[in-house]
N, C-alpha and C positions, 0 to 999 in steps of 0.2 A: 503493500499499500504506499509506502514512503518511498519508492524507487531504489532502494538500497539492494545490492547484490552481495551475497554471501556464499562462500565455499567451505564445505565440510571435507576435510580430508584426514588421513593418517594411516598407520600401519600397524603391524604386530607389535612393536617394541615402544612406541612413544606415546600411545593413547590416540584419541581422535581429537581433533582441533577444529575451528571455525575461523576465518579471516575473511573480514570486509573487502570487497573487489572494487575496483573503477570501473562502471560502466563502460567507458569510453576505452579502456585499454585491455581491461581482462587481468589486470595487474593489481596487487594489493593497493589499498588507496594510500597506505603509509609505505613506502618502500622498506624493503628487508622485515615487514611485519609477518610474524608467523601466526598471528592470530591469538586465540585463548582456547584452553583445555574445555572440551565437552563431556569427555568419557574416558575413562581409564581403569585398569586392573590393578592389584596389589602388587602382584609378583610376576614379571613378563618372561622369567625363565620357565614357568610353568602355566601361567595363565595369559592368554593371548588375546588379543581384540584387533579387529580390522575392519574395512569395507563398508565405511558409512554410507548410508543411504536416507534422502530425507525427502518427504513429501508433506503437501499441505493438503488436509482435509477439510473442505469447505463447510459440510453439514455441523463440524464441531469447531471449526476455526481454529484447529490445532495443527501444530508441526510434529511429525511422528520421526523421530531419528532411529533407524535399524542400524545395529552393528553385528558383527559374526565374531563368535567366540571360538577359541580353541583350535587344534590341528586340523587342517582342511581336508585331509584325506579320511579322517575317522570320525571323532566327536564335534566336528564342526557344527554350530548351532547358532540360531539368530535369537537376539534381544531387542527389546524396543524400549524407547522413553517418549515423552512428549512436553510439549512447551507451547506457550502461546506467542512466543517469539522465534524468529527462524534461527537466530544465534544462539537460542538458549536462555537460561539453563534449562536442560532436560531432565524431567522428572520420571522416576518408575513406579512400578505398581505399589510399592510401600512408602511413597513419597521422598524416597531417597534421590539426591543428585546422582547424575551419571558420572560425574566428574570425581566423587570420592571413589573409594577402593572397595565398595561393596560390589558382589556380584549382582548385577541387576536382573529384575524380573519386569514384565513376563517374558517367557521363553516360548518362542514361537513354532521351532522346527528344532529336532535333534534325530540322531539315528532312529528308524523304527522298522518293524517288521510286522505285516500282517500275514496270517496263514497263508500257505500254498506260492509264498515267494522267498527269496533269499533276504529280502530287507534292503534298505538303502542307508548309506552312511554318508558323511559329508555333505549334509542338506543345509547349505548355508551360502553366504556370499549372494545378497539378493540385490535385484532391482525391483523397484516397486512403481506399478504406474496405474493409470485408468484409461478406460475406453472412451471418456467424455459423456458418458450416459448415467454416472453415478456408481458405477462397477469397478472395485479396485483388484489389483492382480499382483502377486509376488512371483517373479522368476528367479530362481537359483540353482546351483549345481546340485545333481545327485549321482552319486557312485555306488554301482552295485557291491552288495557287501562280500560276495563270492570274487568279486575282482575289482579292487577299489582303484586301479589306474583307468578304468573304463567310465568316462564321466557323460551322463545325460544332463539334458535341459528339463528341469521342472516347472510347470507353470500353475500356480494354484489361486483359488478366489482368496480374496481377503475379505472379511466380514467383521462388524464392530458389535462388540458387546454393549448391552444396555448401559453400561457406565463408560463406554467410550474407547475400550481398547482394541486396537487390531488383532484379529485371531485369523489362522489360515486354515484351509481346508485340508482333511486327512487324505484326500486323492487329488490326483492331478487332474486339471481343467480339460473337459471333454465337449463343453458347450452343451450339456444337457439343459433342457427348457425348464424354467423353474414352475413350480405350484405350490399350493398349500396343501398341507397333511392334517389328517385327523389323528386322533388317538390310535384308532384301529390301524392306520397304517404304520405304527411304530411297533405294534405288538409282532414277536418273532425273535429269532436269535440275531446277537449283534457281537461284534469284535470291537473291544474298547482298548484305546491305547493311552496311557498317561506318558506325556512328554516331561521328562524330568533333566536335570543338570547330569552331566557325568559325574560319577560317584568314585571313579579309580583315578589314582595320580599318576601321572606318565612322566617317564624321561623325556624331556625334549632337547633338540639340538636346533638353533637356529629357528627356533619356532615351531619346529616340526617333530613329529616322532621319529623314532632311530630307525635305520633300516631294518626290515624284517619285523617290525612290530605294526603291520599295518591292519591286523585282524583286531575287531572289537574284544575288548576285556569284559569279565562279569562286572555289573554295574553300570556298563555304557550303553546295553541295548534298551529300547522301549519297544516291548513286545506285547502284540496284542491278546487280550484273554476274553474267552468267550462268555456271554451273558445272555440270558432269556428274559426279555420284557414280556411278562404275561399280562394277561387282562385283569382288571381291577386295581391295576397299578402296582403289582407285585412283581419283583424280580426273583426269578426261579431259585430255587434250592437256598433260600434263606438267606440272599445276599442283599435284600435290601428292598427299596420300593421306587417308584417313580411317578410324576405328574406332567402334564402336559397343558401348557398355556396355548390353545388353539390360535387365539385371536393374535398373539404376539409371535407364535411357531417358535416356542422356547420350552427346552425340556429340563426339568430339575429332576435330580435322583438322591436318593440315600443310599450309597455305595459301599457295603460293607462297615456301616456306620458313619460314613463321612458324606457329608451334605454336599453337593455341587449343584451350583444354582444357573438357570440361564445359558443353557446349552443351545446353540441357534440349529435348528432343523433345515436342512434344504435338500434338493436334489443334486445328484451327482453320478459318478461313473466309478464303479468299482473295477479298477484295473487287474486286480488278481484273479477274478471270476469272469471279468469281461461281460458285465451288465449294468445297466443303469439301478440306481437303488437311493435309500435315503441314508443322509450323512448328518452327522453333527460335528460341531467344534464349539470350544469356549475355554474357561479357564476356571481353575479350583480357586480355593482362597489363598493358595500360596503363590499365585501367577503363573501357575504351571498349566500348559495346554492339555486338554483333555479331547481324544478323537474318538469317534465312533462310526461304524457303517453296519446298516443291518444286511445280514447274508443269508436269511432265509426268511 
């Protein structure tokens, strides 16, 4: 609105910075200015951060700064913060500034595996864009877990939770037409993935895992688990309960004693089973993504 230009940049080792640019030259307004710190982590020998991507979300009038954590061929994952100014400061899910040394949340993507597939690792370094019609998308790398040198392009829908945080689809975009669902549409068998931060400590060299350590370790996978949403709001085998807000297309669950609210229901494509289905995405109370797809 004020005509100022800003560039966000940074790498694994120095954190992420923002500098004001001269619109006429594309150079810093003040020669030699490296800008100000907007995001960092505590220990860059083991905890890395790179790949800033920033978008303006018109409905919320917020700027969202996306960054990528950890080694790019294994536990690479996307985090995000928001601000009402393009230069920050950017605030995370818990109200922490991304420029402090806290590991920030929400976490949007991380290595995951649904049934009938080897799974994907390295799911970060994102570009974020809109189609001009109010739909937002994230593009990022994805590497086959069985052959992590093979890198594919993943494109996912971005949706926004009722409290304004971006979340991404558990499945890649396939142009499936959207429609409204009823509670009866949700009854059936599901696979649910909890997207959490890596729990294993890695030895790193130049910000990457050591040669020959390309496979994920215990505590680094986010693996789908089966659940059955039965009628009368019951999750089978005494695993919990569920409620559906049909007007707002939001699912809430009590899952193994944990309450998870406002999961966004939408139509998508099941790439593992090669058919269209019902999906959900959202966040738990810890700012960790929760993904689901109906399988039967």
